A tleap script that builds the chain and sets N, CA, C and O, in Angstrom:
source leaprc.protein.ff14SB
mol = sequence {
  NMET GLU VAL LEU LEU SER ALA ASN ALA ALA
  ASP VAL LEU GLU LEU ARG ASP ILE GLU ARG
  PHE SER ASP GLY SER PHE ALA ALA ARG LEU
  VAL VAL ARG SER ARG GLY PHE ALA VAL GLU
  ARG PRO PHE TYR PHE ASP GLY HIE GLY LEU
  ARG THR PHE LEU ALA ASP LEU GLU ALA MET
  ASP ARG THR LEU SER GLY VAL ALA ARG LEU
  GLN VAL PRO HIE GLU ASP ASP PHE ILE GLN
  LEU ARG ALA SER SER MET GLY ALA ILE ILE
  ALA SER CGLY
}
set mol.1.N position { -13.427 -39.306 -54.870 }
set mol.1.CA position { -12.477 -38.232 -54.762 }
set mol.1.C position { -11.119 -38.811 -54.392 }
set mol.1.O position { -11.023 -39.807 -53.676 }
set mol.2.N position { -10.070 -38.164 -54.897 }
set mol.2.CA position { -8.713 -38.571 -54.570 }
set mol.2.C position { -7.866 -37.336 -54.312 }
set mol.2.O position { -8.113 -36.272 -54.879 }
set mol.3.N position { -6.868 -37.484 -53.454 }
set mol.3.CA position { -5.887 -36.434 -53.184 }
set mol.3.C position { -4.520 -37.039 -53.426 }
set mol.3.O position { -4.192 -38.077 -52.851 }
set mol.4.N position { -3.715 -36.404 -54.269 }
set mol.4.CA position { -2.406 -36.936 -54.626 }
set mol.4.C position { -1.350 -35.860 -54.421 }
set mol.4.O position { -1.455 -34.762 -54.967 }
set mol.5.N position { -0.332 -36.183 -53.631 }
set mol.5.CA position { 0.851 -35.333 -53.470 }
set mol.5.C position { 2.017 -36.115 -54.046 }
set mol.5.O position { 2.237 -37.270 -53.682 }
set mol.6.N position { 2.761 -35.488 -54.942 }
set mol.6.CA position { 3.837 -36.214 -55.600 }
set mol.6.C position { 5.031 -35.307 -55.846 }
set mol.6.O position { 4.889 -34.216 -56.398 }
set mol.7.N position { 6.197 -35.759 -55.436 }
set mol.7.CA position { 7.438 -35.040 -55.723 }
set mol.7.C position { 7.969 -35.441 -57.097 }
set mol.7.O position { 8.629 -34.656 -57.778 }
set mol.8.N position { 7.670 -36.667 -57.485 }
set mol.8.CA position { 8.066 -37.197 -58.790 }
set mol.8.C position { 7.219 -38.436 -59.049 }
set mol.8.O position { 6.366 -38.782 -58.230 }
set mol.9.N position { 7.438 -39.102 -60.162 }
set mol.9.CA position { 6.608 -40.256 -60.519 }
set mol.9.C position { 6.760 -41.425 -59.550 }
set mol.9.O position { 5.852 -42.248 -59.434 }
set mol.10.N position { 7.887 -41.511 -58.858 }
set mol.10.CA position { 8.148 -42.654 -57.982 }
set mol.10.C position { 7.701 -42.430 -56.542 }
set mol.10.O position { 7.392 -43.398 -55.848 }
set mol.11.N position { 7.657 -41.193 -56.073 }
set mol.11.CA position { 7.353 -40.897 -54.673 }
set mol.11.C position { 5.998 -40.208 -54.564 }
set mol.11.O position { 5.818 -39.105 -55.080 }
set mol.12.N position { 5.036 -40.863 -53.887 }
set mol.12.CA position { 3.688 -40.297 -53.773 }
set mol.12.C position { 3.114 -40.526 -52.377 }
set mol.12.O position { 3.470 -41.476 -51.679 }
set mol.13.N position { 2.227 -39.634 -52.005 }
set mol.13.CA position { 1.358 -39.795 -50.848 }
set mol.13.C position { -0.037 -39.499 -51.376 }
set mol.13.O position { -0.298 -38.407 -51.879 }
set mol.14.N position { -0.938 -40.480 -51.259 }
set mol.14.CA position { -2.237 -40.359 -51.908 }
set mol.14.C position { -3.340 -40.878 -50.989 }
set mol.14.O position { -3.177 -41.889 -50.305 }
set mol.15.N position { -4.453 -40.172 -50.988 }
set mol.15.CA position { -5.684 -40.663 -50.370 }
set mol.15.C position { -6.633 -40.997 -51.510 }
set mol.15.O position { -7.076 -40.105 -52.232 }
set mol.16.N position { -6.948 -42.280 -51.676 }
set mol.16.CA position { -7.793 -42.775 -52.764 }
set mol.16.C position { -9.161 -43.175 -52.244 }
set mol.16.O position { -9.336 -43.501 -51.070 }
set mol.17.N position { -10.120 -43.140 -53.149 }
set mol.17.CA position { -11.460 -43.666 -52.868 }
set mol.17.C position { -12.023 -43.093 -51.566 }
set mol.17.O position { -12.498 -43.840 -50.710 }
set mol.18.N position { -11.970 -41.777 -51.420 }
set mol.18.CA position { -12.446 -41.128 -50.197 }
set mol.18.C position { -13.965 -41.238 -50.126 }
set mol.18.O position { -14.674 -40.883 -51.068 }
set mol.19.N position { -14.445 -41.734 -48.996 }
set mol.19.CA position { -15.880 -41.864 -48.744 }
set mol.19.C position { -16.245 -41.054 -47.518 }
set mol.19.O position { -15.511 -41.045 -46.529 }
set mol.20.N position { -17.392 -40.368 -47.582 }
set mol.20.CA position { -17.897 -39.634 -46.423 }
set mol.20.C position { -19.089 -40.401 -45.859 }
set mol.20.O position { -20.009 -40.772 -46.586 }
set mol.21.N position { -19.052 -40.629 -44.552 }
set mol.21.CA position { -20.133 -41.338 -43.874 }
set mol.21.C position { -21.161 -40.342 -43.334 }
set mol.21.O position { -20.894 -39.143 -43.251 }
set mol.22.N position { -22.320 -40.844 -42.975 }
set mol.22.CA position { -23.413 -39.982 -42.514 }
set mol.22.C position { -23.072 -39.217 -41.238 }
set mol.22.O position { -23.672 -38.175 -40.977 }
set mol.23.N position { -22.130 -39.703 -40.442 }
set mol.23.CA position { -21.744 -38.996 -39.211 }
set mol.23.C position { -20.687 -37.918 -39.458 }
set mol.23.O position { -20.233 -37.273 -38.513 }
set mol.24.N position { -20.288 -37.713 -40.736 }
set mol.24.CA position { -19.306 -36.693 -41.070 }
set mol.24.C position { -17.874 -37.182 -41.063 }
set mol.24.O position { -16.960 -36.405 -41.341 }
set mol.25.N position { -17.652 -38.447 -40.754 }
set mol.25.CA position { -16.296 -38.999 -40.787 }
set mol.25.C position { -15.996 -39.504 -42.199 }
set mol.25.O position { -16.888 -39.613 -43.040 }
set mol.26.N position { -14.730 -39.805 -42.435 }
set mol.26.CA position { -14.273 -40.204 -43.761 }
set mol.26.C position { -13.436 -41.482 -43.680 }
set mol.26.O position { -12.812 -41.779 -42.661 }
set mol.27.N position { -13.446 -42.223 -44.780 }
set mol.27.CA position { -12.557 -43.371 -44.960 }
set mol.27.C position { -11.885 -43.223 -46.316 }
set mol.27.O position { -12.485 -42.714 -47.262 }
set mol.28.N position { -10.643 -43.667 -46.405 }
set mol.28.CA position { -9.905 -43.599 -47.664 }
set mol.28.C position { -8.873 -44.719 -47.690 }
set mol.28.O position { -8.606 -45.356 -46.672 }
set mol.29.N position { -8.302 -44.950 -48.859 }
set mol.29.CA position { -7.145 -45.834 -48.998 }
set mol.29.C position { -5.926 -44.921 -49.009 }
set mol.29.O position { -5.807 -44.055 -49.877 }
set mol.30.N position { -5.030 -45.105 -48.064 }
set mol.30.CA position { -3.788 -44.358 -48.005 }
set mol.30.C position { -2.735 -45.122 -48.803 }
set mol.30.O position { -2.481 -46.298 -48.544 }
set mol.31.N position { -2.131 -44.451 -49.766 }
set mol.31.CA position { -1.080 -45.046 -50.584 }
set mol.31.C position { 0.174 -44.197 -50.408 }
set mol.31.O position { 0.149 -42.987 -50.633 }
set mol.32.N position { 1.266 -44.835 -50.006 }
set mol.32.CA position { 2.552 -44.149 -49.852 }
set mol.32.C position { 3.607 -44.954 -50.591 }
set mol.32.O position { 3.723 -46.166 -50.410 }
set mol.33.N position { 4.377 -44.263 -51.428 }
set mol.33.CA position { 5.538 -44.856 -52.086 }
set mol.33.C position { 6.675 -43.854 -51.968 }
set mol.33.O position { 6.535 -42.701 -52.375 }
set mol.34.N position { 7.797 -44.289 -51.415 }
set mol.34.CA position { 8.934 -43.397 -51.254 }
set mol.34.C position { 10.228 -44.188 -51.135 }
set mol.34.O position { 10.408 -44.964 -50.195 }
set mol.35.N position { 11.116 -43.990 -52.080 }
set mol.35.CA position { 12.458 -44.576 -52.023 }
set mol.35.C position { 12.468 -46.065 -51.695 }
set mol.35.O position { 13.231 -46.510 -50.838 }
set mol.36.N position { 11.635 -46.822 -52.365 }
set mol.36.CA position { 11.594 -48.265 -52.156 }
set mol.36.C position { 10.615 -48.725 -51.099 }
set mol.36.O position { 10.310 -49.916 -51.030 }
set mol.37.N position { 10.110 -47.821 -50.271 }
set mol.37.CA position { 9.097 -48.153 -49.266 }
set mol.37.C position { 7.729 -47.965 -49.900 }
set mol.37.O position { 7.506 -47.001 -50.632 }
set mol.38.N position { 6.808 -48.892 -49.620 }
set mol.38.CA position { 5.447 -48.768 -50.145 }
set mol.38.C position { 4.459 -49.368 -49.155 }
set mol.38.O position { 4.726 -50.395 -48.530 }
set mol.39.N position { 3.316 -48.709 -49.026 }
set mol.39.CA position { 2.230 -49.224 -48.194 }
set mol.39.C position { 0.906 -48.742 -48.773 }
set mol.39.O position { 0.808 -47.639 -49.310 }
set mol.40.N position { -0.101 -49.587 -48.651 }
set mol.40.CA position { -1.473 -49.227 -49.014 }
set mol.40.C position { -2.371 -49.805 -47.938 }
set mol.40.O position { -2.370 -51.012 -47.699 }
set mol.41.N position { -3.149 -48.928 -47.283 }
set mol.41.CA position { -3.984 -49.389 -46.171 }
set mol.41.C position { -5.137 -48.423 -45.946 }
set mol.41.O position { -5.111 -47.302 -46.455 }
set mol.42.N position { -6.145 -48.840 -45.196 }
set mol.42.CA position { -7.251 -47.931 -44.880 }
set mol.42.C position { -6.769 -46.793 -43.982 }
set mol.42.O position { -5.868 -46.976 -43.163 }
set mol.43.N position { -7.375 -45.623 -44.142 }
set mol.43.CA position { -7.063 -44.470 -43.302 }
set mol.43.C position { -8.378 -43.756 -43.013 }
set mol.43.O position { -9.170 -43.514 -43.924 }
set mol.44.N position { -8.609 -43.420 -41.749 }
set mol.44.CA position { -9.863 -42.797 -41.315 }
set mol.44.C position { -9.581 -41.442 -40.696 }
set mol.44.O position { -8.561 -41.251 -40.035 }
set mol.45.N position { -10.495 -40.497 -40.915 }
set mol.45.CA position { -10.367 -39.166 -40.323 }
set mol.45.C position { -11.751 -38.547 -40.209 }
set mol.45.O position { -12.713 -39.041 -40.796 }
set mol.46.N position { -11.843 -37.461 -39.450 }
set mol.46.CA position { -13.145 -36.822 -39.261 }
set mol.46.C position { -13.143 -35.421 -39.872 }
set mol.46.O position { -12.101 -34.902 -40.272 }
set mol.47.N position { -14.329 -34.827 -39.934 }
set mol.47.CA position { -14.483 -33.511 -40.545 }
set mol.47.C position { -13.699 -32.431 -39.829 }
set mol.47.O position { -13.089 -31.580 -40.477 }
set mol.48.N position { -13.702 -32.448 -38.515 }
set mol.48.CA position { -12.962 -31.446 -37.751 }
set mol.48.C position { -11.466 -31.545 -38.039 }
set mol.48.O position { -10.806 -30.533 -38.272 }
set mol.49.N position { -10.936 -32.767 -38.023 }
set mol.49.CA position { -9.525 -32.973 -38.321 }
set mol.49.C position { -9.168 -32.532 -39.729 }
set mol.49.O position { -8.096 -31.971 -39.955 }
set mol.50.N position { -10.072 -32.785 -40.684 }
set mol.50.CA position { -9.832 -32.380 -42.070 }
set mol.50.C position { -9.799 -30.860 -42.187 }
set mol.50.O position { -8.918 -30.311 -42.848 }
set mol.51.N position { -10.754 -30.170 -41.549 }
set mol.51.CA position { -10.774 -28.703 -41.598 }
set mol.51.C position { -9.502 -28.110 -40.993 }
set mol.51.O position { -8.930 -27.168 -41.540 }
set mol.52.N position { -9.064 -28.664 -39.865 }
set mol.52.CA position { -7.841 -28.192 -39.218 }
set mol.52.C position { -6.627 -28.440 -40.109 }
set mol.52.O position { -5.775 -27.565 -40.263 }
set mol.53.N position { -6.551 -29.621 -40.689 }
set mol.53.CA position { -5.445 -29.985 -41.585 }
set mol.53.C position { -5.378 -29.018 -42.770 }
set mol.53.O position { -4.303 -28.527 -43.113 }
set mol.54.N position { -6.525 -28.748 -43.390 }
set mol.54.CA position { -6.545 -27.853 -44.552 }
set mol.54.C position { -6.162 -26.426 -44.168 }
set mol.54.O position { -5.441 -25.759 -44.910 }
set mol.55.N position { -6.635 -25.954 -43.020 }
set mol.55.CA position { -6.264 -24.612 -42.551 }
set mol.55.C position { -4.762 -24.535 -42.288 }
set mol.55.O position { -4.120 -23.540 -42.625 }
set mol.56.N position { -4.204 -25.579 -41.690 }
set mol.56.CA position { -2.760 -25.608 -41.431 }
set mol.56.C position { -1.960 -25.671 -42.731 }
set mol.56.O position { -0.892 -25.065 -42.826 }
set mol.57.N position { -2.462 -26.398 -43.735 }
set mol.57.CA position { -1.795 -26.431 -45.041 }
set mol.57.C position { -1.800 -25.053 -45.691 }
set mol.57.O position { -0.801 -24.635 -46.277 }
set mol.58.N position { -2.921 -24.349 -45.587 }
set mol.58.CA position { -2.993 -22.998 -46.145 }
set mol.58.C position { -2.011 -22.071 -45.446 }
set mol.58.O position { -1.369 -21.245 -46.096 }
set mol.59.N position { -1.886 -22.197 -44.128 }
set mol.59.CA position { -0.922 -21.385 -43.375 }
set mol.59.C position { 0.505 -21.724 -43.800 }
set mol.59.O position { 1.337 -20.828 -43.947 }
set mol.60.N position { 0.791 -23.001 -43.997 }
set mol.60.CA position { 2.121 -23.412 -44.470 }
set mol.60.C position { 2.411 -22.803 -45.832 }
set mol.60.O position { 3.533 -22.369 -46.091 }
set mol.61.N position { 1.415 -22.768 -46.699 }
set mol.61.CA position { 1.587 -22.214 -48.036 }
set mol.61.C position { 1.896 -20.715 -47.962 }
set mol.61.O position { 2.729 -20.214 -48.718 }
set mol.62.N position { 1.232 -20.006 -47.058 }
set mol.62.CA position { 1.453 -18.561 -46.908 }
set mol.62.C position { 2.789 -18.229 -46.265 }
set mol.62.O position { 3.457 -17.280 -46.674 }
set mol.63.N position { 3.188 -19.015 -45.248 }
set mol.63.CA position { 4.352 -18.662 -44.431 }
set mol.63.C position { 5.604 -19.476 -44.756 }
set mol.63.O position { 6.705 -19.137 -44.321 }
set mol.64.N position { 5.425 -20.555 -45.529 }
set mol.64.CA position { 6.524 -21.479 -45.849 }
set mol.64.C position { 7.149 -22.078 -44.597 }
set mol.64.O position { 8.341 -22.382 -44.568 }
set mol.65.N position { 6.322 -22.244 -43.556 }
set mol.65.CA position { 6.754 -22.905 -42.328 }
set mol.65.C position { 5.526 -23.514 -41.657 }
set mol.65.O position { 4.388 -23.207 -42.010 }
set mol.66.N position { 5.785 -24.387 -40.680 }
set mol.66.CA position { 4.689 -24.965 -39.916 }
set mol.66.C position { 4.481 -26.437 -40.155 }
set mol.66.O position { 5.234 -27.098 -40.871 }
set mol.67.N position { 3.421 -26.932 -39.523 }
set mol.67.CA position { 3.078 -28.355 -39.562 }
set mol.67.C position { 1.580 -28.496 -39.782 }
set mol.67.O position { 0.789 -27.743 -39.214 }
set mol.68.N position { 1.193 -29.460 -40.605 }
set mol.68.CA position { -0.211 -29.832 -40.786 }
set mol.68.C position { -0.320 -31.319 -40.488 }
set mol.68.O position { 0.426 -32.129 -41.037 }
set mol.69.N position { -1.257 -31.670 -39.614 }
set mol.69.CA position { -1.396 -33.068 -39.186 }
set mol.69.C position { -2.861 -33.479 -39.302 }
set mol.69.O position { -3.752 -32.784 -38.812 }
set mol.70.N position { -3.101 -34.614 -39.955 }
set mol.70.CA position { -4.438 -35.181 -40.084 }
set mol.70.C position { -4.498 -36.426 -39.216 }
set mol.70.O position { -3.809 -37.412 -39.475 }
set mol.71.N position { -5.338 -36.370 -38.173 }
set mol.71.CA position { -5.426 -37.477 -37.224 }
set mol.71.C position { -6.753 -37.409 -36.494 }
set mol.71.O position { -7.245 -36.324 -36.185 }
set mol.72.N position { -7.320 -38.547 -36.225 }
set mol.72.CA position { -8.517 -38.628 -35.389 }
set mol.72.C position { -8.056 -38.685 -33.935 }
set mol.72.O position { -7.135 -39.436 -33.613 }
set mol.73.N position { -8.683 -37.901 -33.046 }
set mol.73.CA position { -8.289 -37.962 -31.633 }
set mol.73.C position { -8.350 -39.395 -31.097 }
set mol.73.O position { -9.256 -40.156 -31.436 }
set mol.74.N position { -7.393 -39.745 -30.273 }
set mol.74.CA position { -7.310 -41.045 -29.603 }
set mol.74.C position { -7.011 -42.203 -30.551 }
set mol.74.O position { -7.224 -43.365 -30.205 }
set mol.75.N position { -6.512 -41.882 -31.756 }
set mol.75.CA position { -6.090 -42.913 -32.709 }
set mol.75.C position { -4.593 -42.759 -32.957 }
set mol.75.O position { -4.051 -41.662 -32.817 }
set mol.76.N position { -3.925 -43.845 -33.324 }
set mol.76.CA position { -2.486 -43.806 -33.567 }
set mol.76.C position { -2.127 -43.325 -34.973 }
set mol.76.O position { -1.095 -42.679 -35.156 }
set mol.77.N position { -2.966 -43.630 -35.968 }
set mol.77.CA position { -2.648 -43.301 -37.355 }
set mol.77.C position { -2.739 -41.799 -37.605 }
set mol.77.O position { -3.651 -41.135 -37.111 }
set mol.78.N position { -1.790 -41.267 -38.375 }
set mol.78.CA position { -1.817 -39.854 -38.743 }
set mol.78.C position { -0.994 -39.642 -40.009 }
set mol.78.O position { -0.162 -40.469 -40.382 }
set mol.79.N position { -1.252 -38.511 -40.657 }
set mol.79.CA position { -0.433 -38.008 -41.753 }
set mol.79.C position { 0.040 -36.629 -41.310 }
set mol.79.O position { -0.764 -35.793 -40.897 }
set mol.80.N position { 1.335 -36.398 -41.395 }
set mol.80.CA position { 1.877 -35.097 -41.008 }
set mol.80.C position { 2.773 -34.562 -42.115 }
set mol.80.O position { 3.621 -35.278 -42.647 }
set mol.81.N position { 2.574 -33.298 -42.452 }
set mol.81.CA position { 3.417 -32.600 -43.408 }
set mol.81.C position { 4.050 -31.422 -42.683 }
set mol.81.O position { 3.359 -30.637 -42.034 }
set mol.82.N position { 5.373 -31.305 -42.800 }
set mol.82.CA position { 6.102 -30.223 -42.126 }
set mol.82.C position { 6.958 -29.494 -43.148 }
set mol.82.O position { 7.660 -30.114 -43.947 }
set mol.83.N position { 6.887 -28.161 -43.110 }
set mol.83.CA position { 7.715 -27.345 -43.995 }
set mol.83.C position { 9.066 -27.134 -43.329 }
set mol.83.O position { 9.140 -26.675 -42.189 }
set mol.84.N position { 10.138 -27.472 -44.050 }
set mol.84.CA position { 11.485 -27.284 -43.502 }
set mol.84.C position { 11.960 -25.863 -43.794 }
set mol.84.O position { 11.363 -25.153 -44.604 }
set mol.85.N position { 13.024 -25.462 -43.136 }
set mol.85.CA position { 13.571 -24.119 -43.327 }
set mol.85.C position { 14.127 -23.918 -44.734 }
set mol.85.O position { 14.322 -22.784 -45.170 }
set mol.86.N position { 14.381 -25.009 -45.437 }
set mol.86.CA position { 14.914 -24.921 -46.801 }
set mol.86.C position { 13.809 -24.990 -47.859 }
set mol.86.O position { 14.098 -25.016 -49.055 }
set mol.87.N position { 12.538 -25.021 -47.422 }
set mol.87.CA position { 11.427 -25.025 -48.352 }
set mol.87.C position { 10.925 -26.396 -48.758 }
set mol.87.O position { 9.989 -26.493 -49.551 }
set mol.88.N position { 11.512 -27.443 -48.243 }
set mol.88.CA position { 11.058 -28.798 -48.535 }
set mol.88.C position { 9.866 -29.152 -47.652 }
set mol.88.O position { 9.701 -28.587 -46.570 }
set mol.89.N position { 9.047 -30.074 -48.105 }
set mol.89.CA position { 7.936 -30.595 -47.317 }
set mol.89.C position { 8.316 -32.011 -46.877 }
set mol.89.O position { 8.630 -32.865 -47.707 }
set mol.90.N position { 8.284 -32.247 -45.574 }
set mol.90.CA position { 8.654 -33.550 -45.027 }
set mol.90.C position { 7.385 -34.246 -44.548 }
set mol.90.O position { 6.675 -33.740 -43.679 }
set mol.91.N position { 7.110 -35.410 -45.125 }
set mol.91.CA position { 5.929 -36.185 -44.772 }
set mol.91.C position { 6.304 -37.255 -43.758 }
set mol.91.O position { 7.366 -37.870 -43.852 }
set mol.92.N position { 5.419 -37.470 -42.787 }
set mol.92.CA position { 5.615 -38.549 -41.815 }
set mol.92.C position { 4.261 -39.058 -41.390 }
set mol.92.O position { 3.222 -38.475 -41.701 }
set mol.93.N position { 4.298 -40.166 -40.667 }
set mol.93.CA position { 3.042 -40.729 -40.177 }
set mol.93.C position { 3.128 -42.223 -40.073 }
set mol.93.O position { 2.160 -42.871 -39.677 }
savepdb mol mol.pdb
quit
């Protein structure tokens, strides 16, 4: 399974090769390309974090505001999407 968010052909945020482990956690390859910056690295998350992230994304879609964050508790790595007042989505992490 893969998840791809893209504003254009050059700028992407992608979770590739998503694997689910027997304990309900997930591993993926995180790929980010934006304005000359690029990184590809492992990214881990759990089922609870994924459910929360998806619910927050749905709320952002309905209200055109808010924040959705995918992160495992007590870990530094995260993906965050924030809806701006002008309707843009700002990715960080």
